[in-house]
C-alpha positions in Angstrom: -228.7 -247.9 32.9 -228.4 -245.3 36.3 -231.3 -242.7 36.8 -228.8 -239.4 35.9 -228.0 -241.6 32.6 -231.6 -242.3 31.5 -232.4 -238.5 32.3 -229.5 -237.6 30.1 -230.4 -239.9 27.6 -234.0 -238.8 27.5 -233.3 -235.0 27.4 -231.1 -236.0 24.0 -233.8 -237.8 22.6 -236.1 -235.3 23.1 -234.1 -232.2 21.9 -233.4 -234.4 18.6 -237.3 -234.9 18.0 -237.9 -231.4 18.7 -235.1 -230.3 16.8 -233.1 -228.3 19.6 -229.6 -227.6 20.7 -228.7 -227.8 23.9 -228.2 -224.1 23.6 -231.7 -223.9 22.5 -232.9 -225.7 25.6 -231.1 -223.7 27.6 -232.7 -220.3 26.3 -236.3 -222.0 26.1 -235.9 -223.5 29.8 -234.0 -220.9 31.5 -231.7 -223.6 32.8 -228.0 -222.6 32.3 -226.1 -223.7 29.6 -223.5 -225.0 32.0 -226.0 -226.7 34.2 -227.5 -228.5 30.9 -223.9 -229.6 30.1 -223.2 -231.2 33.7 -226.4 -233.0 33.3 -225.8 -234.4 29.9 -222.5 -235.3 30.8 -223.9 -237.3 33.8 -221.6 -235.2 36.2 -224.9 -235.0 38.3 -225.2 -237.8 40.9 -228.6 -236.4 41.6 -230.4 -233.6 40.5 -233.5 -231.3 41.7 -236.9 -232.2 40.6 -237.2 -228.2 39.8 -234.6 -228.4 37.2 -236.6 -231.2 35.3 -239.5 -229.3 35.4 -237.6 -226.3 34.1 -236.4 -228.4 31.2 -239.9 -229.8 30.9 -241.1 -226.5 30.4 -238.6 -225.6 27.7 -239.5 -228.7 25.9 -243.3 -228.1 26.3 -243.9 -231.3 27.7 -245.3 -232.2 31.0 -243.1 -234.1 33.9 -245.3 -237.2 33.3 -244.6 -237.2 29.7 -240.9 -236.8 30.2 -240.8 -240.1 32.5 -243.0 -241.9 30.1 -240.2 -244.0 28.4 -238.9 -247.2 28.9 -235.6 -245.7 30.1 -237.3 -245.2 33.4 -239.0 -248.9 33.8 -237.9 -250.2 37.1 -236.0 -253.2 35.1 -233.8 -250.9 33.2 -232.3 -248.8 36.3 -229.8 -249.8 38.4 -229.1 -248.1 41.8 
């Protein structure tokens, strides 16, 4: 899995756990809906850490907790 796919998958997973829609996450995080949509469709080859930070703020979690997932284990990511 590519890193952008792992990030999109993790956001979907966390939104599902917290009962948030993409729109609700946009409102809570301040990240525009269009940006979230682009992230979720993996159309971003890379993204700024600031965007991930803002998404984490909307999810009410730390960046450390966001990346604390097997999705981000080295053996699960490809270049």
